[in-house]
NUVO-679226 format. One record per residue: residue number from 1; z, x negated, y of N, C-alpha, C in turn. Coordinates in steps of 0.1 Angstrom, whole numbers, plus 5000, padded with zeros to 4 digits. Example, Ala and Ser with C-alpha at 12.3 -4.5 7.8 and 13.67 -1.06 7.14 Angstrom:
1  5078  4868  4943  5078  4877  4955  5078  4868  4967 .
2  5071  4872  4978  5071  4863  4989  5079  4871  5000 .
end
This chain:
1  4888  4957  4857  4896  4969  4855  4885  4981  4854 .
2  4871  4982  4848  4860  4988  4854  4866  5004  4846 .
3  4873  5003  4838  4877  5016  4830  4884  5020  4835 .
4  4896  5015  4839  4910  5021  4850  4900  5031  4860 .
5  4892  5018  4867  4881  5028  4877  4874  5039  4876 .
6  4870  5042  4861  4865  5051  4852  4871  5060  4857 .
7  4881  5061  4847  4892  5073  4846  4896  5080  4862 .
8  4898  5071  4868  4905  5074  4881  4897  5086  4891 .
9  4885  5078  4889  4871  5085  4892  4870  5101  4885 .
10  4868  5103  4873  4872  5117  4865  4878  5123  4871 .
11  4893  5117  4871  4906  5125  4878  4906  5131  4891 .
12  4896  5126  4898  4903  5123  4915  4887  5124  4924 .
13  4882  5133  4918  4870  5141  4923  4867  5149  4935 .
14  4881  5157  4937  4886  5166  4947  4890  5162  4962 .
15  4894  5146  4964  4895  5143  4974  4898  5129  4977 .
16  4905  5124  4987  4908  5109  4985  4918  5102  4976 .
17  4914  5090  4975  4919  5083  4964  4918  5072  4969 .
18  4933  5066  4968  4931  5050  4971  4941  5043  4963 .
19  4939  5033  4954  4949  5024  4943  4943  5007  4949 .
20  4956  5001  4948  4958  4989  4949  4967  4986  4935 .
21  4958  4974  4926  4969  4977  4915  4968  4955  4913 .
22  4979  4955  4911  4986  4940  4911  4990  4937  4898 .
23  4980  4928  4890  4984  4925  4879  4995  4914  4873 .
24  5006  4910  4871  5013  4899  4869  5012  4896  4856 .
25  5010  4879  4850  5011  4877  4841  5015  4865  4841 .
26  5025  4857  4833  5028  4846  4826  5016  4833  4830 .
27  5022  4823  4839  5005  4813  4840  5008  4804  4832 .
28  4998  4803  4827  4999  4794  4812  4985  4783  4819 .
29  4975  4785  4830  4965  4774  4832  4961  4777  4846 .
30  4957  4770  4856  4950  4767  4867  4939  4777  4867 .
31  4940  4783  4878  4931  4799  4879  4922  4796  4891 .
32  4913  4801  4889  4901  4801  4907  4911  4808  4911 .
33  4908  4809  4928  4915  4815  4935  4903  4823  4949 .
34  4903  4834  4952  4892  4837  4959  4902  4841  4972 .
35  4891  4835  4985  4904  4843  4995  4901  4855  4997 .
36  4919  4859  5004  4915  4870  5005  4907  4877  5019 .
37  4904  4866  5025  4895  4873  5036  4884  4879  5035 .
38  4877  4875  5025  4865  4872  5020  4864  4889  5010 .
39  4877  4888  5002  4875  4900  4994  4878  4914  5003 .
40  4884  4912  5015  4886  4920  5021  4875  4927  5030 .
41  4867  4916  5033  4852  4921  5039  4847  4925  5029 .
42  4844  4921  5021  4830  4926  5010  4835  4939  5010 .
43  4851  4945  5006  4853  4960  5003  4847  4966  5014 .
44  4852  4960  5027  4851  4974  5036  4836  4971  5043 .
45  4825  4963  5039  4811  4965  5039  4806  4975  5031 .
46  4808  4978  5018  4802  4986  5011  4801  5000  5015 .
47  4785  5008  5012  4784  5019  5022  4788  5030  5013 .
48  4789  5027  5000  4791  5036  4989  4806  5043  4990 .
49  4802  5055  4989  4815  5065  4992  4830  5063  4981 .
50  4821  5059  4969  4836  5053  4957  4832  5041  4950 .
51  4842  5035  4955  4837  5021  4949  4848  5012  4943 .
52  4853  5005  4938  4864  4998  4932  4861  4984  4931 .
53  4869  4974  4931  4872  4961  4931  4877  4956  4913 .
54  4868  4953  4907  4870  4952  4891  4878  4940  4890 .
55  4885  4941  4882  4895  4927  4875  4888  4923  4865 .
56  4886  4910  4866  4877  4901  4858  4886  4892  4848 .
57  4884  4891  4836  4890  4880  4829  4888  4866  4834 .
58  4877  4867  4837  4873  4850  4841  4873  4853  4858 .
59  4880  4861  4869  4878  4857  4880  4869  4855  4884 .
60  4856  4859  4878  4847  4857  4888  4847  4861  4907 .
61  4839  4853  4915  4843  4854  4930  4830  4867  4927 .
62  4823  4869  4922  4809  4878  4924  4811  4896  4920 .
63  4827  4893  4912  4831  4910  4912  4842  4915  4920 .
64  4842  4904  4927  4854  4906  4942  4867  4908  4933 .
65  4872  4898  4925  4888  4896  4920  4891  4885  4930 .
66  4906  4887  4926  4914  4878  4932  4924  4872  4922 .
67  4931  4857  4922  4942  4862  4916  4946  4841  4921 .
68  4960  4842  4922  4968  4833  4930  4981  4827  4921 .
69  4979  4815  4918  4991  4807  4910  5004  4804  4920 .
70  5015  4815  4919  5026  4816  4926  5036  4802  4920 .
71  5043  4797  4932  5053  4785  4924  5061  4793  4928 .
72  5068  4802  4929  5083  4807  4928  5087  4809  4918 .
73  5104  4812  4914  5108  4817  4906  5102  4832  4902 .
74  5103  4834  4889  5099  4847  4885  5110  4849  4876 .
75  5119  4858  4884  5130  4862  4875  5137  4860  4872 .
76  5148  4857  4867  5159  4844  4861  5158  4837  4854 .
77  5145  4835  4844  5144  4826  4837  5132  4814  4848 .
78  5128  4820  4856  5123  4805  4865  5107  4804  4861 .
79  5100  4814  4855  5090  4811  4858  5080  4816  4860 .
80  5067  4802  4865  5061  4808  4875  5051  4819  4868 .
81  5043  4823  4877  5037  4838  4869  5022  4839  4878 .
82  5011  4843  4875  4999  4849  4882  4999  4859  4886 .
83  4990  4866  4898  4993  4880  4902  4974  4877  4904 .
84  4970  4894  4899  4954  4892  4902  4952  4907  4905 .
85  4951  4911  4918  4947  4920  4922  4939  4928  4923 .
86  4932  4942  4921  4922  4953  4924  4923  4960  4930 .
87  4911  4966  4939  4915  4978  4944  4907  4990  4941 .
88  4910  5003  4938  4897  5013  4940  4899  5024  4951 .
89  4890  5028  4957  4889  5037  4967  4878  5049  4964 .
90  4881  5059  4967  4874  5070  4967  4874  5080  4979 .
91  4862  5086  4986  4864  5090  5001  4863  5105  4996 .
92  4863  5109  4982  4860  5122  4986  4849  5133  4996 .
93  4857  5143  4996  4842  5153  5006  4843  5151  5021 .
94  4851  5145  5024  4857  5141  5038  4844  5137  5043 .
95  4840  5131  5052  4830  5127  5063  4835  5112  5066 .
96  4845  5107  5067  4842  5096  5065  4860  5092  5058 .
97  4861  5077  5057  4875  5071  5048  4882  5061  5060 .
98  4895  5074  5057  4902  5072  5068  4914  5063  5062 .
99  4915  5058  5051  4922  5047  5041  4918  5037  5042 .
100  4931  5023  5042  4927  5010  5039  4934  5002  5036 .
101  4935  4989  5035  4945  4982  5025  4944  4970  5031 .
102  4954  4959  5023  4957  4945  5027  4958  4939  5012 .
103  4950  4929  5008  4950  4921  4997  4950  4905  4998 .
104  4961  4900  5001  4964  4888  5010  4970  4881  4997 .
105  4964  4871  4988  4972  4865  4977  4980  4854  4991 .
106  4973  4844  4999  4984  4836  5004  4983  4839  5016 .
107  4993  4842  5021  4993  4848  5039  4992  4831  5048 .
108  5002  4828  5042  4997  4813  5050  4980  4808  5051 .
109  4976  4809  5040  4961  4803  5040  4951  4812  5050 .
110  4961  4826  5053  4952  4833  5066  4959  4836  5074 .
111  4970  4837  5079  4977  4835  5092  4989  4820  5098 .
112  4987  4816  5092  4997  4803  5095  5000  4793  5079 .
113  4993  4783  5084  4996  4772  5072  5010  4767  5071 .
114  5019  4770  5084  5033  4764  5090  5041  4776  5081 .
115  5039  4787  5071  5049  4789  5068  5059  4783  5059 .
116  5071  4787  5056  5078  4779  5049  5078  4779  5032 .
117  5075  4793  5025  5069  4792  5015  5057  4799  5014 .
118  5055  4803  4998  5043  4810  4993  5043  4826  4996 .
119  5040  4834  5003  5036  4850  5007  5023  4856  5001 .
120  5026  4865  4990  5017  4874  4996  5016  4886  4999 .
121  5009  4896  5002  5008  4906  5010  4999  4920  5006 .
122  5005  4931  5000  4993  4938  4994  5000  4951  5004 .
123  4990  4962  5002  4997  4976  5014  4982  4986  5013 .
124  4989  4995  5010  4976  5008  5016  4983  5017  5021 .
125  4976  5014  5032  4972  5027  5039  4967  5038  5045 .
126  4973  5051  5042  4966  5062  5040  4964  5073  5055 .
127  4954  5069  5061  4955  5075  5074  4951  5092  5072 .
128  4956  5097  5087  4951  5113  5085  4949  5115  5102 .
129  4941  5119  5105  4936  5127  5118  4931  5111  5126 .
130  4923  5107  5116  4912  5093  5120  4919  5083  5110 .
131  4910  5073  5111  4917  5057  5112  4917  5048  5114 .
132  4922  5052  5129  4927  5042  5137  4941  5037  5132 .
133  4945  5046  5128  4963  5037  5127  4964  5036  5116 .
134  4955  5038  5106  4959  5027  5092  4948  5013  5092 .
135  4937  5013  5107  4929  4999  5106  4937  4993  5113 .
136  4948  4996  5125  4957  4994  5132  4967  4984  5120 .
137  4972  4987  5109  4977  4983  5107  4979  4975  5096 .
138  4961  4978  5090  4955  4966  5082  4956  4953  5085 .
139  4951  4958  5100  4950  4945  5108  4960  4933  5111 .
140  4974  4943  5120  4981  4935  5126  4992  4934  5115 .
141  4998  4942  5109  5012  4940  5098  5008  4925  5092 .
142  4993  4918  5086  5001  4903  5084  5003  4893  5094 .
143  4998  4900  5104  5002  4888  5121  5017  4895  5124 .
144  5017  4902  5120  5036  4901  5125  5046  4894  5114 .
145  5046  4898  5102  5051  4895  5090  5050  4880  5095 .
146  5041  4875  5095  5042  4855  5093  5047  4853  5105 .
147  5045  4862  5114  5050  4856  5132  5066  4857  5128 .
148  5071  4868  5126  5087  4867  5123  5091  4858  5114 .
149  5084  4856  5101  5093  4842  5089  5089  4832  5097 .
150  5080  4828  5105  5081  4813  5112  5093  4814  5125 .
151  5095  4828  5130  5106  4823  5141  5126  4827  5131 .
152  5121  4827  5118  5135  4822  5107  5138  4836  5101 .
153  5132  4848  5105  5139  4860  5103  5135  4857  5083 .
154  5144  4867  5079  5143  4866  5066  5131  4875  5060 .
155  5122  4874  5047  5112  4877  5043  5115  4900  5042 .
156  5123  4901  5039  5128  4914  5037  5131  4922  5053 .
157  5135  4915  5062  5136  4920  5075  5125  4913  5084 .
158  5116  4908  5082  5103  4907  5089  5096  4918  5085 .
159  5093  4918  5074  5083  4932  5071  5091  4947  5078 .
160  5101  4946  5070  5110  4958  5079  5105  4961  5092 .
161  5115  4949  5099  5107  4948  5115  5093  4948  5119 .
162  5087  4949  5113  5072  4944  5115  5065  4956  5118 .
163  5069  4966  5106  5065  4979  5106  5070  4990  5117 .
164  5083  4986  5124  5087  4991  5131  5079  4987  5147 .
165  5077  4976  5146  5071  4969  5161  5055  4977  5158 .
166  5049  4979  5146  5036  4982  5143  5038  5000  5151 .
167  5048  5006  5150  5047  5017  5154  5046  5016  5167 .
168  5057  5010  5173  5060  5013  5190  5044  5006  5195 .
169  5035  4997  5188  5026  4991  5197  5015  4999  5194 .
170  5015  5006  5185  5000  5016  5181  5003  5027  5191 .
171  5016  5035  5194  5025  5046  5201  5016  5046  5217 .
172  5019  5028  5222  5014  5025  5232  4998  5029  5233 .
173  4991  5019  5226  4977  5022  5223  4969  5033  5225 .
174  4982  5044  5214  4973  5061  5213  4978  5066  5225 .
175  4985  5062  5235  4988  5071  5244  4976  5068  5253 .
176  4975  5055  5255  4964  5049  5264  4949  5057  5261 .
177  4944  5058  5248  4931  5062  5246  4933  5076  5239 .
178  4945  5082  5241  4944  5095  5235  4940  5097  5222 .
179  4952  5091  5213  4942  5089  5196  4951  5097  5189 .
180  4953  5108  5181  4958  5116  5172  4964  5113  5160 .
181  4958  5097  5155  4956  5095  5145  4975  5090  5137 .
182  4970  5089  5125  4990  5086  5121  4983  5081  5104 .
183  4995  5074  5098  4993  5064  5088  5003  5066  5079 .
184  5004  5068  5067  5015  5064  5058  5013  5046  5055 .
185  5025  5043  5046  5027  5026  5045  5028  5027  5032 .
186  5027  5015  5021  5031  5011  5016  5025  5000  5012 .
187  5036  4987  5012  5033  4975  5014  5040  4967  5005 .
188  5039  4957  5003  5049  4949  4993  5048  4931  4995 .
189  5054  4925  4996  5059  4910  5001  5060  4904  4991 .
190  5056  4891  4986  5059  4888  4971  5064  4876  4972 .
191  5074  4865  4972  5079  4851  4978  5091  4852  4966 .
192  5090  4836  4959  5100  4831  4957  5103  4841  4944 .
193  5090  4843  4939  5095  4855  4923  5102  4868  4931 .
194  5102  4872  4942  5106  4883  4943  5095  4894  4949 .
195  5098  4904  4948  5085  4915  4957  5096  4927  4962 .
196  5093  4926  4977  5098  4934  4983  5090  4946  4993 .
197  5096  4961  4983  5086  4969  4988  5092  4976  5001 .
198  5080  4982  5005  5084  4989  5021  5075  5003  5023 .
199  5080  5015  5022  5072  5024  5021  5076  5033  5035 .
200  5066  5044  5041  5071  5057  5042  5061  5065  5046 .
201  5064  5078  5043  5053  5088  5042  5054  5089  5022 .
202  5038  5094  5023  5039  5097  5008  5028  5087  4998 .
203  5025  5075  5005  5020  5065  4993  5029  5059  4987 .
204  5029  5057  4972  5041  5054  4965  5039  5036  4960 .
205  5049  5031  4950  5045  5019  4944  5055  5024  4931 .
206  5043  5019  4920  5052  5024  4909  5048  5009  4899 .
207  5062  5003  4894  5060  4993  4884  5060  4995  4869 .
208  5051  4989  4865  5051  4990  4848  5061  4979  4841 .
209  5074  4982  4841  5084  4971  4836  5089  4976  4822 .
210  5083  4969  4811  5088  4969  4800  5084  4983  4791 .
211  5074  4983  4801  5064  4999  4794  5071  5007  4796 .
212  5079  5012  4807  5084  5021  4816  5079  5021  4828 .
213  5080  5031  4835  5073  5035  4851  5086  5034  4854 .
214  5088  5024  4870  5098  5020  4876  5093  5022  4893 .
215  5097  5032  4896  5093  5039  4908  5102  5031  4919 .
216  5098  5024  4930  5101  5011  4942  5102  5019  4955 .
217  5094  5033  4954  5092  5036  4964  5099  5051  4968 .
218  5101  5055  4981  5106  5072  4982  5097  5079  4989 .
219  5091  5093  4983  5085  5101  4988  5089  5108  5006 .
220  5084  5110  5019  5091  5109  5025  5080  5120  5029 .
221  5081  5137  5020  5078  5149  5026  5086  5158  5025 .
222  5091  5165  5033  5098  5178  5033  5093  5186  5019 .
223  5082  5188  5014  5079  5194  5002  5088  5189  4991 .
224  5088  5174  4988  5093  5169  4979  5107  5161  4977 .
225  5109  5163  4990  5125  5154  4995  5134  5162  5002 .
226  5143  5165  4994  5153  5174  5002  5166  5167  5018 .
227  5162  5152  5010  5170  5149  5021  5162  5147  5033 .
228  5148  5145  5032  5140  5147  5046  5141  5155  5049 .
229  5144  5167  5039  5145  5180  5048  5155  5179  5061 .
230  5168  5176  5051  5183  5175  5058  5185  5164  5074 .
231  5172  5153  5064  5173  5146  5082  5164  5152  5095 .
232  5152  5157  5089  5142  5166  5100  5151  5174  5106 .
233  5158  5183  5098  5165  5195  5108  5180  5189  5112 .
234  5184  5178  5109  5196  5169  5119  5194  5166  5132 .
235  5177  5164  5131  5171  5152  5143  5164  5168  5153 .
236  5171  5175  5148  5162  5187  5153  5151  5194  5154 .
237  5140  5189  5145  5130  5199  5141  5128  5203  5132 .
238  5116  5211  5127  5118  5221  5123  5110  5218  5104 .
239  5109  5226  5096  5103  5224  5085  5103  5236  5078 .
240  5083  5242  5075  5076  5251  5079  5073  5249  5061 .
241  5071  5256  5053  5066  5260  5046  5059  5241  5040 .
242  5072  5239  5033  5078  5225  5030  5068  5216  5041 .
243  5063  5216  5052  5056  5205  5060  5066  5202  5077 .
244  5063  5194  5081  5073  5194  5095  5067  5196  5109 .
245  5074  5215  5110  5071  5219  5125  5066  5213  5137 .
246  5058  5216  5142  5056  5212  5157  5070  5217  5162 .
247  5076  5205  5173  5089  5212  5181  5082  5217  5188 .
248  5072  5216  5199  5070  5224  5211  5059  5233  5208 .
249  5045  5232  5200  5036  5239  5195  5041  5250  5185 .
250  5033  5259  5181  5035  5267  5173  5029  5264  5159 .
251  5040  5262  5153  5043  5254  5140  5037  5260  5130 .
252  5032  5274  5131  5023  5278  5118  5013  5270  5122 .
253  5005  5268  5130  4995  5259  5130  4994  5245  5134 .
254  5004  5241  5139  5005  5226  5144  5018  5223  5132 .
255  5014  5214  5122  5025  5209  5111  5017  5198  5105 .
256  5029  5187  5101  5023  5180  5092  5030  5176  5080 .
257  5023  5172  5066  5028  5170  5055  5039  5164  5054 .
258  5040  5147  5060  5051  5138  5058  5058  5141  5073 .
259  5072  5135  5064  5082  5133  5074  5087  5120  5085 .
260  5078  5109  5077  5075  5094  5080  5062  5084  5083 .
261  5057  5086  5095  5044  5076  5095  5043  5070  5108 .
262  5037  5060  5108  5033  5051  5118  5021  5063  5123 .
263  5024  5064  5139  5014  5074  5148  5017  5087  5152 .
264  5008  5095  5151  5012  5112  5154  5019  5111  5167 .
265  5010  5105  5176  5018  5106  5188  5021  5123  5195 .
266  5012  5130  5188  5015  5144  5191  5028  5150  5188 .
267  5031  5144  5179  5048  5147  5174  5057  5137  5180 .
268  5057  5129  5183  5067  5121  5192  5067  5118  5207 .
269  5055  5121  5212  5053  5120  5231  5059  5127  5233 .
270  5065  5129  5248  5073  5139  5253  5065  5149  5261 .
271  5052  5141  5261  5041  5147  5269  5040  5163  5263 .
272  5037  5158  5246  5037  5169  5240  5048  5176  5233 .
273  5060  5169  5231  5070  5179  5223  5081  5188  5240 .
274  5077  5178  5248  5088  5186  5255  5097  5181  5258 .
275  5102  5169  5251  5112  5159  5250  5118  5164  5236 .
276  5115  5172  5230  5122  5179  5217  5119  5166  5210 .
277  5125  5167  5194  5124  5155  5186  5119  5165  5175 .
278  5105  5160  5169  5105  5167  5158  5106  5162  5146 .
279  5117  5151  5138  5117  5144  5130  5109  5140  5120 .
280  5095  5135  5127  5086  5127  5121  5091  5108  5129 .
281  5093  5101  5117  5100  5088  5122  5091  5076  5118 .
282  5092  5062  5118  5081  5055  5115  5095  5039  5113 .
283  5107  5046  5105  5117  5039  5099  5112  5036  5084 .
284  5111  5025  5077  5106  5022  5066  5116  5024  5057 .
285  5117  5030  5043  5132  5025  5031  5123  5010  5023 .
286  5134  4999  5025  5128  4990  5019  5139  4988  5003 .
287  5130  4982  4992  5140  4977  4982  5130  4966  4976 .
288  5141  4957  4971  5134  4947  4965  5140  4943  4951 .
289  5130  4935  4943  5128  4934  4927  5127  4924  4923 .
290  5134  4917  4914  5126  4899  4910  5116  4902  4903 .
291  5109  4896  4901  5096  4897  4888  5101  4890  4877 .
292  5098  4900  4869  5106  4895  4854  5095  4890  4845 .
293  5097  4890  4833  5090  4886  4823  5085  4901  4820 .
294  5089  4911  4820  5091  4923  4813  5084  4930  4818 .
295  5079  4925  4834  5067  4935  4844  5052  4930  4837 .
296  5044  4942  4837  5031  4942  4835  5023  4942  4848 .
297  5027  4951  4857  5017  4949  4871  5022  4965  4883 .
298  5017  4965  4893  5023  4970  4900  5015  4982  4906 .
299  5015  4995  4909  5006  5002  4916  5010  5006  4926 .
300  5001  5006  4936  5005  5013  4952  4991  5019  4948 .
301  4995  5033  4956  4986  5041  4960  4988  5052  4966 .
302  4980  5059  4975  4982  5069  4984  4986  5085  4979 .
303  4990  5094  4981  4990  5104  4975  4979  5112  4968 .
304  4966  5110  4971  4956  5113  4966  4958  5112  4950 .
305  4964  5100  4944  4963  5096  4932  4979  5100  4927 .
306  4989  5105  4935  5001  5110  4928  4998  5121  4928 .
307  4993  5131  4934  4988  5142  4933  4984  5151  4917 .
308  4979  5143  4914  4969  5143  4904  4976  5142  4891 .
309  4983  5126  4893  4983  5116  4876  4996  5116  4880 .
310  5006  5118  4869  5017  5114  4867  5017  5093  4870 .
311  5033  5092  4868  5033  5075  4869  5030  5072  4856 .
312  5029  5077  4847  5022  5074  4834  5011  5068  4837 .
313  5001  5062  4847  4990  5063  4849  4986  5048  4842 .
314  5005  5040  4838  4996  5030  4835  4990  5026  4819 .
315  4991  5040  4815  4984  5041  4801  4971  5040  4801 .
316  4966  5040  4814  4952  5039  4817  4945  5022  4817 .
317  4956  5016  4826  4955  5005  4831  4959  4996  4820 .
318  4965  4996  4812  4975  4990  4800  4962  4986  4788 .
319  4956  5001  4787  4946  5000  4780  4936  4993  4784 .
320  4931  4994  4795  4915  4987  4801  4918  4978  4801 .
321  4931  4966  4803  4934  4954  4803  4929  4951  4789 .
322  4937  4956  4779  4935  4951  4762  4920  4949  4763 .
323  4910  4959  4770  4901  4962  4762  4889  4951  4769 .
324  4895  4949  4784  4887  4935  4791  4888  4929  4784 .
325  4902  4919  4781  4903  4909  4772  4896  4906  4762 .
326  4895  4919  4753  4886  4922  4741  4874  4921  4743 .
327  4868  4921  4752  4852  4925  4759  4850  4909  4760 .
328  4856  4906  4769  4856  4891  4776  4859  4879  4762 .
329  4861  4882  4750  4860  4873  4739  4854  4874  4732 .
330  4849  4891  4732  4840  4893  4723  4825  4884  4728 .
331  4825  4887  4738  4812  4876  4750  4808  4865  4743 .
332  4820  4855  4746  4824  4844  4742  4820  4837  4728 .
333  4821  4845  4716  4818  4843  4709  4804  4842  4705 .
334  4793  4852  4717  4781  4847  4713  4772  4837  4718 .
end
């Protein structure tokens, strides 16, 4: 998806941008598989401030692409389907990249071959105040989810409870190491023809279904969600200029854009809040969808994408998918 990456680059040169694109297609032939661990390692070792993982119709490992044949039912018709993920990220003007991701086509291959079914896990984690929280989530979410599924939990419960466990474990580490990092999260667990989407914060999941955008996530910011404003205030928190104000320090100077995030110890630990609640929590919202024949692709992206692009971003992706296929067919003819 080189053109998609190019289009996004042009539109988002002002700040951070992070997007994960999962393309669904009916399975018509056996495809090559690239180990997710290798792909993640390659994506993180590049020193370029702006880079992308290109989608190749030939699934070439050298292009850092990944494909996987799922055996689960796809929607009501029970057809198998193929997923092809690609990543785009851009650092912008900040000194460091604070965002990260998971692209795990086969969770069992990475974590445990004893998993009862095939699971794929994709996620985008938009860090703030540093990269520690986002990196902690990326490293540990797959482990936590796999462990809970092995212990007999339903996939949707395993994903939700793993996120809550991540919050507790990271806050404990942050307290010991005096870290104030935080991160939003949007993740999708795919199994048995289902997409289980969990999110907290302002990273979003948008599904292209039947040519229309279907939002599979909820934005947790006071500026865009009146329900979050009411919840924060009901918890005893403050909302200042569309942001969550600190419960103990001057809220004009200490405030947070998101009302749900992992980490952000300063807004949660009694030492800083003086025992007052800020309203910032890490309880995700979870939604399930069956993968159907009408589904083309799923986009997981941080607010750096959605602040400048409407949900109609799929027009770029769909056009580039067609262009990539046509180009590949043209090359084969010579």
